[in-house]
C-alpha positions as CSV (number, residue, x, y, z in Angstrom):
1,M,23.8,245.4,92.4
2,N,22.7,242.5,91.3
3,L,19.2,241.2,89.7
4,Q,18.2,239.2,92.6
5,G,18.9,242.6,95.2
6,Q,17.1,244.2,92.7
7,R,14.3,242.5,92.9
8,D,14.7,241.8,96.5
9,L,14.3,245.7,97.2
10,L,11.2,246.1,94.7
11,L,9.5,243.6,96.7
12,L,10.1,245.2,99.8
13,S,9.4,248.1,98.9
14,E,5.9,246.9,97.4
15,V,5.0,245.1,100.6
16,E,6.0,248.0,102.9
17,R,3.8,249.9,100.5
18,D,0.6,247.6,100.5
19,A,0.8,244.6,102.9
20,G,-2.6,243.1,101.2
21,V,-0.8,242.9,97.8
22,T,-1.3,240.2,96.4
23,Q,1.1,237.5,94.1
24,R,-0.6,238.3,90.8
25,S,0.4,241.8,91.0
26,L,3.7,241.6,92.9
27,S,4.3,239.1,89.4
28,S,3.2,242.0,87.0
29,T,5.7,244.4,88.9
30,L,8.6,242.2,88.7
31,G,7.8,241.3,85.3
32,V,8.2,236.9,86.7
33,A,6.0,234.0,86.4
34,L,3.8,233.7,89.5
35,G,5.5,230.6,90.4
36,L,9.1,232.4,90.7
37,T,7.0,235.3,92.7
38,N,5.9,232.8,95.0
39,L,9.7,231.5,95.6
40,Y,11.0,235.3,95.9
41,I,8.6,236.0,99.2
42,K,8.8,232.1,100.8
43,R,13.0,233.3,100.8
44,L,12.4,236.1,102.0
45,S,10.1,234.8,104.6
46,R,12.8,232.1,105.2
47,K,15.3,234.6,106.0
48,G,12.8,236.3,108.6
49,Y,12.0,240.0,106.1
50,I,8.6,239.1,105.4
51,K,5.9,237.6,108.0
52,I,3.1,236.0,106.0
53,S,0.0,235.9,107.7
54,T,-3.8,234.6,106.8
55,I,-6.5,236.9,107.8
56,P,-9.3,235.6,107.5
57,R,-8.8,232.2,106.0
58,N,-8.7,233.0,102.2
59,R,-6.6,236.4,102.5
60,I,-3.2,236.7,102.5
61,R,-1.3,239.8,104.2
62,Y,2.5,240.9,104.4
63,L,4.4,242.3,107.0
64,L,8.0,243.9,106.6
65,T,9.8,242.8,110.3
66,P,12.2,244.9,111.7
67,Q,15.0,242.6,110.1
68,G,13.0,243.6,106.3
69,F,12.9,247.3,107.0
70,T,17.2,246.8,107.4
71,E,17.4,245.0,104.6
72,K,15.7,247.0,102.4
73,S,17.6,249.8,103.7
74,R,21.0,248.6,102.9
75,L,19.3,247.4,99.5
76,T,18.3,250.7,98.8
77,Y,21.8,252.4,99.8
78,L,23.3,249.6,97.2
79,Y,21.0,250.7,94.4
80,M,21.8,254.8,94.9
81,E,25.2,253.7,95.0
82,Y,25.5,251.3,91.6
83,S,22.4,253.8,90.0
84,L,25.1,256.9,91.0
85,S,28.3,254.8,89.6
86,Y,26.3,253.6,86.1
87,Y,25.6,257.1,85.8
88,R,29.1,258.4,86.1
89,D,30.3,255.6,83.8
90,M,28.0,256.6,81.1
91,R,28.5,260.3,81.7
92,T,32.4,259.3,80.6
93,R,31.7,256.6,77.6
94,L,29.4,259.9,76.2
95,K,31.9,262.5,76.9
96,E,34.6,260.1,75.1
97,M,31.8,259.4,72.1
98,M,31.4,262.9,71.5
99,S,34.4,264.7,72.2
100,P,35.7,264.4,68.3
101,F,32.3,266.3,67.7
102,D,32.8,269.0,70.0
103,G,30.4,272.2,70.0
104,S,33.3,274.2,68.2
105,H,32.0,272.8,64.9
106,G,28.3,274.1,65.3
107,Q,27.6,270.2,65.7
108,R,24.0,269.0,66.1
109,V,22.5,265.7,67.2
110,V,19.2,263.9,67.2
111,I,18.8,261.7,70.5
112,Y,17.1,258.5,69.7
113,G,14.7,257.9,72.8
114,T,13.6,259.9,75.8
115,T,14.6,257.8,78.6
116,E,16.8,258.6,82.2
117,L,19.9,257.7,79.6
118,A,18.4,260.4,77.2
119,E,18.4,263.0,79.6
120,L,22.1,262.2,80.9
121,A,23.1,262.2,77.2
122,Y,21.2,265.6,76.4
123,L,23.0,267.1,79.7
124,S,25.8,265.9,78.5
125,L,25.6,267.3,75.2
126,R,25.2,270.7,76.7
127,E,27.8,270.3,78.4
128,M,29.8,269.6,75.4
129,N,28.3,273.0,73.5
130,I,26.7,270.5,70.9
131,D,23.1,271.2,69.9
132,C,20.3,268.7,70.8
133,V,18.1,269.0,67.7
134,G,14.9,267.2,69.0
135,F,14.1,263.4,70.3
136,I,12.9,260.6,68.3
137,D,10.6,258.7,69.7
138,G,7.2,257.0,69.4
139,S,5.1,258.4,72.2
140,S,2.6,261.1,71.3
141,R,4.6,263.5,73.3
142,E,5.3,266.6,71.8
143,S,8.6,268.2,73.6
144,F,10.6,266.1,76.2
145,L,13.4,268.5,78.1
146,S,12.1,271.2,76.3
147,C,13.0,270.1,73.0
148,P,10.9,268.5,70.3
149,V,9.7,265.0,69.8
150,S,9.0,263.4,66.8
151,S,8.3,260.0,65.1
152,L,11.2,258.4,62.9
153,D,8.9,259.1,59.5
154,R,9.7,262.9,60.1
155,I,13.6,262.7,60.6
156,S,14.5,264.0,57.7
157,Q,12.6,267.1,58.3
158,W,15.6,267.6,60.7
159,Q,18.6,269.3,60.1
160,F,21.3,267.3,62.1
161,D,24.8,265.8,61.8
162,R,24.3,262.6,64.4
163,V,21.8,260.3,65.5
164,L,22.9,259.3,69.2
165,I,20.6,256.3,70.3
166,T,20.1,255.8,73.9
167,D,18.2,252.5,74.0
168,L,20.7,250.2,74.7
169,D,18.7,247.2,74.9
170,H,17.3,247.9,71.2
171,A,20.2,249.7,70.0
172,A,20.7,247.2,66.9
173,A,17.0,247.3,66.0
174,C,17.3,251.4,66.3
175,E,20.1,251.5,64.1
176,E,18.4,249.6,61.3
177,Q,15.3,251.5,61.5
178,L,17.2,254.8,61.2
179,V,19.3,253.5,58.1
180,Q,15.9,252.4,56.9
181,S,14.4,255.9,57.3
182,G,17.2,257.2,55.3
183,V,20.0,258.2,57.8
184,P,23.3,257.4,56.7
185,R,24.6,254.4,58.7
186,E,27.9,256.6,59.2
187,K,26.2,259.1,61.2
188,V,24.1,257.3,63.4
189,L,26.1,256.8,66.9
190,R,25.1,254.0,69.7
191,L,26.5,253.8,73.1
192,S,27.5,250.2,74.9
193,P,25.8,249.4,77.8
194,P,28.9,249.1,80.7
195,E,30.2,246.0,81.4
């Protein structure tokens, strides 16, 4: 599913959830400029997915049309299909990356990040009998998936063989932070995003 389809699905979902939603809040939800949000809404209206009405004179209300419900269902199906394919691909990549470090040698891994990909990495490691020592994250949470969560500055207190970075968008920066914190570069594993 392309970015346009994801944005359309998000817009249609928000309009279905709240007909009185403002373009400003839609803009914030989409993470795009207000003018671009306006163009998206007009495009969806031209396609017949959204009906725009003014009630009273200065309030705009968006209504999902029957075509809009159909399109939202289609996009939801495509998004689910894309998500499952993405997770299958990432799981395969994780297993390929971690296969040299099978659980028979008592490998211990720290996972950098607490995202959905970190969850997938955790589950994949468990299937391979590789121990997850814990998670590195800057948040204030104390545990994630029943494992301890710590800040990067305390990583030296943990015993581990590898650190797996699960933040695909900032992997290079995370790797540099790990190296600066004393983790040897050869112990850092970075998962590349699917093409």
